[in-house]
C-alpha positions in Angstrom: -7.2 1.0 -1.5 -10.1 2.5 0.3 -12.2 0.0 -1.4 -10.2 -2.9 0.3 -10.8 -1.3 3.7 -14.5 -0.9 3.0 -14.8 -4.5 1.8 -12.9 -5.4 5.0 -15.5 -3.7 7.1 -18.4 -5.1 5.2 -17.3 -8.7 5.7 -16.0 -8.2 9.2 -12.5 -9.0 8.4 -11.0 -7.1 11.4 -9.3 -3.7 11.6 -5.7 -4.9 12.0 -5.9 -7.1 9.0 -7.5 -4.5 6.9 -5.0 -1.8 7.7 -2.2 -4.4 7.4 -3.2 -5.2 3.9 -3.1 -1.6 2.8 0.3 -1.2 4.5 1.5 -4.3 2.5 0.3 -2.7 -0.9 2.2 0.5 0.1 5.5 -1.6 0.8 5.0 -3.6 -2.4 4.6 -0.5 -4.6 7.4 1.6 -3.1 9.9 -1.0 -2.1 9.7 -4.1 -4.0 10.6 -2.9 -7.6 13.7 -1.2 -6.4 14.6 -4.1 -4.3 14.4 -6.4 -7.4 16.6 -3.9 -9.3 19.2 -3.9 -6.5 19.2 -7.6 -6.2 19.6 -8.3 -9.8 22.0 -5.4 -10.5 20.0 -4.4 -13.7 19.4 -0.8 -13.0 20.9 1.0 -16.0 18.7 3.0 -18.2 19.6 0.9 -21.3 18.7 -2.5 -19.4 15.6 -4.5 -20.2 14.6 -3.9 -16.4 12.2 -1.1 -16.1 9.1 -0.7 -13.9 6.7 2.1 -13.0 8.3 4.1 -10.2 5.8 5.3 -7.6 8.3 7.9 -6.1 7.8 9.9 -9.2 11.5 10.5 -9.5 14.7 8.5 -10.6 17.5 8.1 -8.3 21.0 7.4 -9.9 21.2 3.7 -8.4 18.9 0.9 -7.2 20.1 1.5 -3.5 19.2 5.1 -3.5 15.8 4.3 -5.0 15.4 1.6 -2.4 16.2 3.9 0.4 13.9 6.6 -1.0 11.1 4.1 -1.2 11.7 2.9 2.4 11.8 6.4 3.7 8.5 7.3 1.7 6.8 4.1 3.1 7.7 5.0 6.7 6.9 8.8 6.4 3.8 8.8 4.2 2.4 5.5 3.1 2.0 3.5 6.2 0.3 6.4 8.2 -1.9 7.0 5.2 -2.7 3.2 5.1 -3.7 3.4 8.9 -6.0 6.4 8.4 -7.6 5.0 5.1 -8.0 1.6 6.6 -9.6 2.8 9.8 -12.0 5.2 8.1 -12.8 2.6 5.3 -13.3 -0.1 7.8 -15.5 2.2 9.8 -17.6 2.9 6.6 -17.9 -0.8 5.9 -18.9 -1.6 9.4 -21.5 1.1 9.4 -22.9 -0.2 6.1 -23.0 -3.7 7.4 -24.7 -2.5 10.7 -27.3 -0.5 8.6 -28.0 -3.4 6.3 -28.7 -5.7 9.2 -30.9 -3.2 10.9 -33.0 -2.7 7.9 -33.5 -6.2 7.1 -34.4 -7.0 10.8 
């Protein structure tokens, strides 16, 4: 994830799109898999549906896993995405500025 932020700074993509993309990665990893399990109803241990759980623990139901994923995203993943995005974007912008200064 930090490499995306640094690349965003290098190409001048903008701070908001850079941190937004990191936030979407967090939402995708924590919320999307349990949402699919909740919508399809295939959550039982013996079913064909299984995926890597980013939370590191298993709830008894897809709804509980989905709520835990949403809670984790709001409490930890999105603030971390903002911090990593801002720092990484700053590093990328500094490298881009230094490269232009050296070549000029």
